C-alpha positions in Angstrom: -18.6 5.8 -23.8 -20.4 7.8 -21.2 -22.1 4.7 -19.7 -18.7 3.0 -19.5 -17.3 5.9 -17.5 -20.3 5.8 -15.2 -19.9 2.1 -14.6 -16.2 2.4 -13.9 -16.8 5.2 -11.4 -19.5 3.0 -9.7 -17.0 0.1 -9.5 -14.4 2.3 -7.9 -16.8 3.7 -5.3 -18.0 0.1 -4.4 -14.3 -1.0 -4.0 -13.6 1.9 -1.7 -16.7 1.2 0.5 -15.6 -2.5 0.8 -12.0 -1.5 1.7 -12.9 0.7 4.7 -11.2 -0.6 7.8 -13.0 -0.4 11.2 -11.7 2.3 13.5 -10.7 -0.2 16.2 -8.2 -1.9 13.8 -6.8 1.3 12.2 -4.0 2.0 14.8 -2.7 -1.6 14.6 -2.9 -1.5 10.8 -0.9 1.8 10.7 1.7 0.4 13.1 2.1 -2.8 11.0 2.3 -0.8 7.8 5.0 1.5 9.3 7.0 -1.6 10.4 6.7 -3.1 7.0 7.9 0.1 5.3 10.8 0.4 7.7 11.8 -3.2 7.0 11.5 -2.6 3.2 13.7 0.4 3.5 16.4 -1.6 5.3 16.3 -4.3 2.7 16.7 -1.8 -0.1 19.5 0.0 1.6 21.3 -3.4 2.2 20.9 -4.3 -1.4 22.3 -1.0 -2.6 25.2 -1.4 -0.2 25.9 -4.9 -1.4 25.7 -3.8 -5.1 28.3 -1.1 -4.4 30.7 -3.5 -2.6 30.9 -5.9 -5.6 32.5 -3.3 -7.8 
């Protein structure tokens, strides 16, 4: 059991190291993520509004 926990921790740490984004790309990535979130919020609000109009 203890070995399994250690291996899982090691896999997580390896995945984090591989997922690090270079500093040069981070501002663009944050901007794109914010735009995606804004678009998603708009879609959800539209769906909620459409659902309320049908009743």
